[in-house]
C-alpha positions as CSV (number, residue, x, y, z in Angstrom):
1,R,-8.3,17.1,23.4
2,F,-6.1,14.3,25.5
3,A,-5.4,17.4,27.5
4,T,-8.7,17.9,28.7
5,D,-9.8,14.5,28.8
6,L,-7.3,11.8,30.0
7,T,-9.5,8.9,28.1
8,V,-8.3,10.3,24.9
9,P,-4.9,8.9,23.8
10,F,-1.8,11.4,23.2
11,S,-0.9,9.7,19.9
12,N,-2.8,8.8,16.7
13,N,-1.3,5.8,16.3
14,L,-4.0,3.5,16.7
15,A,-5.7,5.4,13.6
16,E,-2.5,5.1,11.5
17,R,-2.6,1.4,12.2
18,D,-5.5,1.3,10.7
19,V,-4.5,2.8,7.5
20,R,-1.5,0.5,7.0
21,P,-3.0,-2.3,5.5
22,V,-4.9,0.0,2.9
23,K,-1.4,1.4,2.0
24,I,0.0,-2.1,1.8
25,Q,-2.5,-3.7,-0.4
26,Q,-2.6,-0.6,-2.5
27,R,1.3,-0.7,-3.4
28,V,0.8,-5.1,-3.8
29,S,-1.8,-4.0,-5.7
30,G,0.2,-1.7,-8.4
31,G,-1.2,1.4,-6.7
32,C,-5.0,1.1,-7.3
33,W,-7.9,-1.4,-7.5
34,R,-9.6,-2.6,-10.4
35,T,-12.8,-1.1,-9.7
36,L,-14.2,1.5,-7.3
37,Q,-16.5,-1.3,-6.1
38,G,-13.5,-3.6,-5.4
39,L,-12.0,-0.4,-3.1
40,A,-15.1,-0.4,-1.2
41,D,-15.5,-4.2,-0.8
42,F,-11.8,-4.0,1.1
43,A,-12.6,-1.0,3.1
44,V,-15.7,-2.8,4.4
45,V,-13.8,-6.0,5.3
46,Q,-11.0,-3.8,6.5
47,S,-13.4,-1.8,9.1
48,Y,-15.1,-5.0,9.9
49,L,-11.7,-6.9,11.1
50,S,-10.3,-3.7,13.1
51,T,-13.5,-3.4,14.9
52,A,-13.7,-6.8,15.8
53,S,-10.0,-7.2,16.9
54,K,-10.3,-3.1,19.0
55,W,-12.8,-5.5,21.0
56,G,-11.0,-8.5,21.6
57,V,-12.6,-10.9,19.0
58,D,-9.8,-12.7,17.1
59,T,-10.3,-12.0,13.2
60,L,-10.4,-15.4,12.2
61,D,-13.3,-15.9,14.6
62,A,-14.8,-13.1,13.6
63,L,-14.9,-14.0,9.8
64,T,-15.8,-17.5,10.8
65,R,-19.2,-15.7,12.8
66,L,-19.8,-14.2,9.9
67,F,-20.1,-16.8,7.2
68,T,-21.6,-19.2,10.2
69,T,-24.0,-17.2,12.4
70,G,-23.9,-13.9,11.2
71,A,-21.9,-10.9,11.5
72,W,-20.3,-9.8,14.9
73,L,-21.9,-6.5,16.1
74,P,-19.9,-4.6,19.2
75,P,-22.1,-4.0,22.3
76,T,-23.7,-1.0,22.3
77,T,-21.5,0.7,24.6
78,H,-18.0,1.5,24.3
79,P,-15.1,-0.3,25.7
80,A,-13.4,0.6,28.7
């Protein structure tokens, strides 16, 4: 797709970086989570922080907003 659409990155390195924290957590926790709900909760938090960071929002700021004023949500348009 990158050959016809220059806005698409050449590599999938960003996607691989998004998966890395999950694999590290899996290795640290002994290869599995204790419950399926625990895995789902971890995935939601990782997704939220990854999206905020891609939009230039500091992860600590995103968590602070989450627990004080409500979840940070990206604008309805895509980043440039």
